C-alpha positions in Angstrom: 0.0 0.0 0.0 1.5 3.4 -1.0 0.3 6.2 1.2 -0.6 9.7 0.2 0.2 12.9 2.0 -2.5 15.2 3.4 -2.2 18.6 5.1 -3.1 18.8 8.7 -3.1 21.5 11.4 -1.3 20.8 14.7 -3.8 20.9 17.6 -1.0 22.1 19.9 0.7 25.0 18.0 -1.6 25.4 15.0 1.3 24.9 12.4 0.5 23.0 9.2 2.2 19.7 8.6 2.0 16.7 6.3 0.5 13.4 7.3 0.6 9.9 5.8 -2.2 7.8 7.2 0.0 4.7 7.4 2.1 6.4 10.1 1.8 8.3 13.3 0.6 11.9 12.9 3.0 14.4 14.5 4.0 18.1 14.3 7.6 18.8 13.2 7.3 22.4 14.6 6.5 21.7 18.2 7.0 17.9 18.2 3.5 17.2 19.3 2.8 13.4 19.4 6.4 12.7 18.4 6.7 9.7 20.7 9.7 8.0 22.2 9.7 9.6 25.7 12.9 9.0 27.7 12.7 8.1 31.4 11.5 11.1 33.4 12.5 10.3 37.0 14.1 7.8 39.2 17.1 5.6 38.7 16.3 5.0 35.0 16.3 8.7 34.3 19.6 9.3 36.0 21.2 6.4 34.2 19.8 7.6 30.9 21.1 11.1 31.4 24.5 9.7 32.4 24.7 7.5 29.2 23.7 10.5 27.1 26.4 12.6 28.7 29.0 9.9 28.1 28.0 9.6 24.5 28.2 13.4 23.9 31.6 13.6 25.7 33.1 10.8 23.5 31.7 12.5 20.4 33.4 15.8 21.5 36.7 14.0 22.2 36.7 12.5 18.7 36.0 15.9 17.2 39.2 17.1 18.8 41.3 13.9 18.1 39.7 11.9 15.3 42.1 9.0 15.5 41.7 8.6 19.3 44.4 6.9 21.5 45.2 3.3 20.9 45.9 2.6 24.6 44.0 4.1 27.4 43.7 3.3 31.1 40.4 1.5 30.5 41.9 -0.6 27.8 44.9 -1.6 30.0 42.5 -2.4 32.9 40.4 -4.5 30.5 43.5 -6.4 29.4 44.4 -7.2 33.0 40.8 -8.3 33.8 40.8 -10.5 30.7 44.1 -12.1 31.9 42.5 -12.8 35.3 39.6 -14.5 33.6 41.9 -16.7 31.6 43.9 -17.5 34.7 40.8 -18.6 36.5 39.8 -20.9 33.6 43.3 -22.3 33.6 43.3 -22.8 37.4 40.0 -24.7 37.2 41.4 -27.0 34.4 44.7 -27.6 36.3 42.9 -28.2 39.6 40.5 -30.6 38.0 43.4 -32.6 36.5 45.1 -32.8 39.9 42.0 -34.0 41.6 41.6 -36.8 39.0 45.2 -37.8 39.6 44.7 -38.0 43.3 42.9 -41.3 42.9 40.1 -41.1 45.5 36.6 -41.6 44.2 35.3 -38.3 45.5 38.3 -36.4 44.1 37.9 -38.1 40.7 34.2 -37.3 40.6 34.8 -33.6 41.5 37.7 -33.4 39.0 35.7 -35.0 36.3 32.9 -32.4 36.8 35.5 -29.6 36.7 37.0 -30.9 33.5 33.6 -31.3 32.0 32.8 -27.7 32.9 36.1 -26.5 31.5 35.5 -28.2 28.2 31.9 -27.0 28.0 32.7 -23.4 28.9 36.2 -23.2 27.3 37.0 -20.0 25.3 36.1 -20.7 21.7 37.9 -19.2 18.7 34.8 -19.6 16.6 34.7 -21.4 13.3 33.7 -20.6 9.8 30.0 -20.9 9.2 28.7 -23.9 7.2 25.1 -22.9 7.5 22.8 -22.3 4.5 23.4 -18.6 4.6 27.2 -18.9 3.9 28.2 -18.2 0.3 31.3 -19.5 -1.5 33.4 -17.6 -4.0 32.3 -20.1 -6.7 28.6 -19.3 -6.0 28.9 -15.5 -5.9 32.1 -14.4 -7.6 30.9 -10.9 -8.4 30.0 -10.2 -4.7 33.4 -11.5 -3.6 35.1 -9.5 -6.3 33.3 -6.3 -5.1 34.2 -7.0 -1.5 37.8 -7.7 -2.5 37.9 -4.4 -4.5 36.6 -2.4 -1.6 39.1 -4.1 0.8 41.9 -3.3 -1.6 40.9 0.4 -1.8 40.8 0.6 2.0 43.9 -1.4 2.6 42.2 -3.9 4.8 41.8 -7.7 4.7 39.3 -9.1 2.2 36.6 -11.4 3.5 37.3 -15.2 3.7 33.6 -15.9 3.9 30.4 -13.9 3.2 27.1 -14.7 4.7 23.6 -13.4 3.7 21.1 -13.3 6.5 17.5 -12.0 6.4 17.9 -9.2 9.0 18.5 -5.5 8.9 22.0 -5.6 10.3 25.4 -6.6 9.2 28.5 -7.8 11.0 32.2 -8.6 10.9 33.9 -11.4 12.8 37.4 -13.0 13.0 37.1 -16.8 13.4 39.2 -19.9 13.9 42.9 -20.4 14.5 43.7 -18.4 11.3 41.4 -15.7 12.4 39.5 -15.8 9.1 37.4 -12.7 8.3 33.7 -13.4 8.1 31.4 -10.7 6.6 27.6 -11.0 7.3 25.2 -8.9 5.3 21.5 -8.5 6.3 19.5 -8.8 3.2 16.7 -6.5 4.5 19.3 -3.8 5.0 21.0 -4.5 1.6 17.6 -4.3 -0.1 16.8 -0.9 1.6 20.1 0.7 0.4 21.0 2.2 -2.9 24.0 0.9 -4.9 26.5 3.5 -3.6 25.3 2.9 0.0 25.9 -0.8 -0.4 29.5 -0.1 -1.2 29.6 2.1 1.9 28.2 -0.9 3.9 30.9 -3.2 2.6 33.5 -0.6 3.4 32.2 -0.1 6.9 32.1 -3.8 7.8 35.4 -4.6 6.3 36.9 -1.5 7.9 36.4 -3.2 11.3 39.5 -5.2 10.5 41.5 -2.0 10.8 39.3 0.0 13.2 41.2 -1.1 16.3 38.2 -2.4 18.1 39.2 -4.0 21.4 36.6 -6.7 20.8 38.4 -7.9 17.6 41.5 -8.7 19.7 41.7 -12.4 20.4 42.6 -12.0 24.1 39.8 -9.7 25.1 37.2 -11.4 22.8 37.9 -14.8 24.4 37.5 -13.4 27.9 34.1 -11.9 26.9 33.0 -15.2 25.5 34.2 -17.1 28.6 32.3 -14.7 30.9 29.2 -14.9 28.7 29.3 -18.8 29.0 29.7 -18.7 32.7 26.9 -16.2 33.1 24.5 -18.2 31.0 25.3 -21.3 33.1 24.8 -19.7 36.4 21.9 -17.4 35.6 19.0 -18.3 37.8 16.1 -19.8 35.9 18.2 -20.6 32.9 17.3 -24.3 33.2 13.6 -23.6 33.3 13.9 -21.5 30.1 15.9 -24.3 28.4 13.3 -26.8 29.4 10.5 -24.5 28.1 12.4 -24.2 24.8 12.8 -27.9 24.4 9.4 -29.1 25.6 7.1 -26.1 25.3 5.1 -25.4 28.5 6.9 -27.3 31.3 3.7 -27.6 33.3 2.5 -30.1 30.7 5.4 -32.4 31.6 3.8 -32.7 35.1 0.3 -33.5 34.0 -0.9 -36.9 35.3 -4.2 -38.4 35.8 -6.6 -36.8 38.3 -6.1 -39.6 40.8 -2.6 -38.3 41.4 -3.5 -34.6 41.6 -2.7 -34.3 45.3 0.6 -36.0 44.9 1.4 -33.8 41.9 0.6 -30.6 43.9 2.8 -31.6 46.8 5.6 -32.6 44.5 5.3 -29.4 42.6 5.5 -27.4 45.8 8.6 -29.2 46.9 10.1 -28.8 43.5 9.4 -25.1 43.5 11.0 -24.7 46.9 14.1 -26.6 45.7 14.2 -24.6 42.6 14.0 -21.4 44.6 16.9 -22.5 46.8 18.9 -23.6 43.8 18.3 -20.3 42.0 19.4 -18.4 45.1 22.7 -20.4 45.3 23.3 -19.9 41.6 22.5 -16.2 41.9 25.2 -15.9 44.7 27.7 -17.9 42.6 27.0 -15.8 39.6 27.7 -12.5 41.4 31.5 -12.4 40.7 30.9 -13.5 37.1 28.3 -10.9 36.5 30.5 -8.3 38.2 33.5 -9.2 36.1 31.4 -9.3 32.9 29.8 -5.9 33.7 33.3 -4.4 34.4 34.8 -5.7 31.2 31.8 -4.4 29.1 32.2 -1.0 30.8 35.9 -0.9 30.3 35.6 -1.8 26.6 32.6 0.3 25.8 34.3 3.6 25.0 37.0 2.0 22.9 34.5 -0.1 21.0 32.3 2.9 20.2 35.4 4.8 19.0 36.1 1.9 16.7 32.6 2.1 15.3 33.1 5.7 14.5 36.3 4.8 12.7 34.4 2.1 10.8 31.9 4.8 9.6 34.9 6.7 8.3 35.9 3.6 6.2 32.3 3.6 4.9 32.8 7.2 3.8 36.1 6.4 2.1 34.7 3.4 0.2 31.3 4.8 -0.9 31.6 8.6 -0.3 30.5 10.7 2.7 27.0 11.1 1.2 26.6 7.3 0.9 27.9 6.7 4.4 25.4 9.2 5.8 22.6 7.6 3.7 23.6 4.2 5.1 23.4 5.4 8.7 20.2 7.3 8.1 18.6 4.1 6.8 19.2 2.4 10.1 16.4 4.5 11.6 14.0 2.5 9.4 14.7 -0.8 11.0 11.4 -0.8 12.9 9.5 0.0 9.7 11.2 -2.8 7.8 10.5 -5.3 10.6 6.8 -4.2 10.7 6.5 -4.7 6.9 8.1 -8.2 7.0 5.8 -9.2 9.9 2.8 -8.1 7.8 4.0 -10.2 4.9 4.4 -13.2 7.1 0.9 -12.7 8.4 -0.5 -12.6 4.9 1.1 -15.9 4.0 0.1 -17.5 7.3 -3.6 -16.5 6.7 -3.6 -17.7 3.1 -3.0 -14.4 1.4 -2.2 -14.5 -2.3 1.4 -14.2 -3.3 3.2 -14.0 -6.6 4.7 -17.1 -8.1 8.2 -15.9 -7.3 7.7 -15.5 -3.6 11.3 -14.4 -2.8 11.3 -11.7 -5.4 7.9 -10.5 -4.3 8.9 -10.3 -0.7 12.1 -8.3 -1.2 10.7 -6.1 -3.9 7.7 -5.3 -1.7 10.1 -4.3 1.1 12.2 -2.1 -1.2 9.0 -0.4 -2.5 7.6 0.1 1.0 10.7 1.7 2.3 11.0 3.9 -0.7 7.5 5.1 -0.1 8.2 6.2 3.5 7.7 10.0 3.4 10.2 12.5 4.6 8.0 13.5 7.5 8.1 9.9 8.8 11.8 9.6 8.3 12.3 12.9 10.2 10.1 11.5 13.0 12.3 8.4 13.2 15.5 10.6 13.3 14.1 12.8 16.1 13.0 9.8 18.2 16.4 8.2 17.7 18.1 11.5 18.9 15.7 11.8 21.8 16.3 8.3 23.0 20.0 8.0 22.0 19.1 4.9 20.0 22.0 2.7 18.8 22.4 -0.6 17.0 23.5 -2.1 20.3 25.5 -1.2 23.5 28.8 -1.4 21.6 27.7 1.2 19.0 27.4 5.0 19.7 24.0 6.6 19.2 23.1 6.6 15.5 22.2 10.3 15.4 25.7 11.1 16.6 27.2 8.9 13.9 25.2 10.8 11.3 26.3 14.1 12.8 30.0 13.1 12.7 29.9 12.4 9.0 28.1 15.7 8.4 30.8 17.5 10.3 33.7 15.9 8.4 35.0 17.0 5.0 33.2 15.4 2.2 35.0 12.5 0.6 34.4 11.0 -2.9 33.8 7.3 -3.5 36.8 5.2 -3.8 34.6 2.6 -5.6 32.0 4.2 -7.8 28.7 2.4 -8.0 28.5 2.8 -11.8 31.6 0.6 -12.2 29.7 -2.4 -10.7 27.5 -4.8 -12.8 24.6 -4.7 -10.3 22.1 -6.8 -12.4 24.7 -9.7 -12.5 25.4 -9.4 -8.8 21.7 -9.3 -8.1 21.3 -12.6 -10.1 24.0 -14.2 -8.0 22.0 -13.6 -4.8 18.8 -15.4 -6.1 19.4 -18.5 -3.9 20.0 -16.3 -0.9 16.8 -14.4 -1.5 14.9 -17.7 -1.6 16.5 -19.1 1.6 15.9 -15.9 3.6 12.4 -15.4 2.2 11.5 -18.9 3.4 12.8 -18.1 6.8 11.1 -14.7 7.1 7.7 -16.1 5.9 7.9 -19.2 8.0 7.5 -21.6 5.1 
């Protein structure tokens, strides 16, 4: 459905404004009905104000020193904390081996449990994906060639593997003993972008290899993964959620005939009491893990956000400043894209008619829908993002500050012009990826 704009009068200030019936009506003049109210009082409001102040301070620091400092007190402290995490893991492994070698039955049992936990929760280097979303150079030579060209222009490592997922986000990872570079592209985001913005996207993600993100370093990344694993193991209620995931409603597992109803009630009460005690003990055991994890995230937060700003600069170098700004501005439409894809899934679920080529219909409808979003709605999304300090995740700075940074920097031309790429041929290479992701999105 393509909307049409109508002129309205603001009930608050009387100013005229445009309105598309598909979206929320609001007033750009006085921001009546804008939405996205931040916390107003209490601890949440203080924390929000503190986070906003930190984001603005980092933005100002980078304006004064665009390259930032490679080593800071926070980064050194993070390295020391990561070393402590690895030493604890090593101590558990060595202690478990010594207990097994002691020979007593109890020591062997405890040692075996310790070794099992060490293996289960060991730091993982990651491995190259073999899932259906992974693409080989033989399947998509033009996409790899474009990525290699962008990497060459930026002087960074080209991708060893490219993956196409259905989402609105992209990513970069280093995996395995050889630390292979894995590039993940969200097809929804790729669809929403223009040709030059897609080149900026490739430049941004590949630029992570040279952006000096502390999370890309093996030592710190393994420490984060270790703490995440321990936190998931010790988090109270984790077992209940895993059971619910495996079996659905866990109450159904306890259903018996009516003759055993009283026994079932007593057993459930006892089980709930034991579960409460176990969760309490697990919560106490998890305190140091959660404290260390929170400290490491806090210590790495500023350096990680600086690296994301630098990755944006790589996007500008590859695709031009204008394309990098367009890429970042498109991120404000993630919610709109998700809503459209949910609607398409609902239509299929309830027997709605679809074109014969379901993949092409899905992704073309998404592109048409996002192209039809009017400027007044795009501006509303921008202002809500600025009001809430919205970001991709906790490791990224607020998106509106990323847009402002590119606007404040000298304009750069594209190192890889879009008109030098055979886009129809590249589009044809991704046909299978569009099918696989469409099936997942539509739940077929």
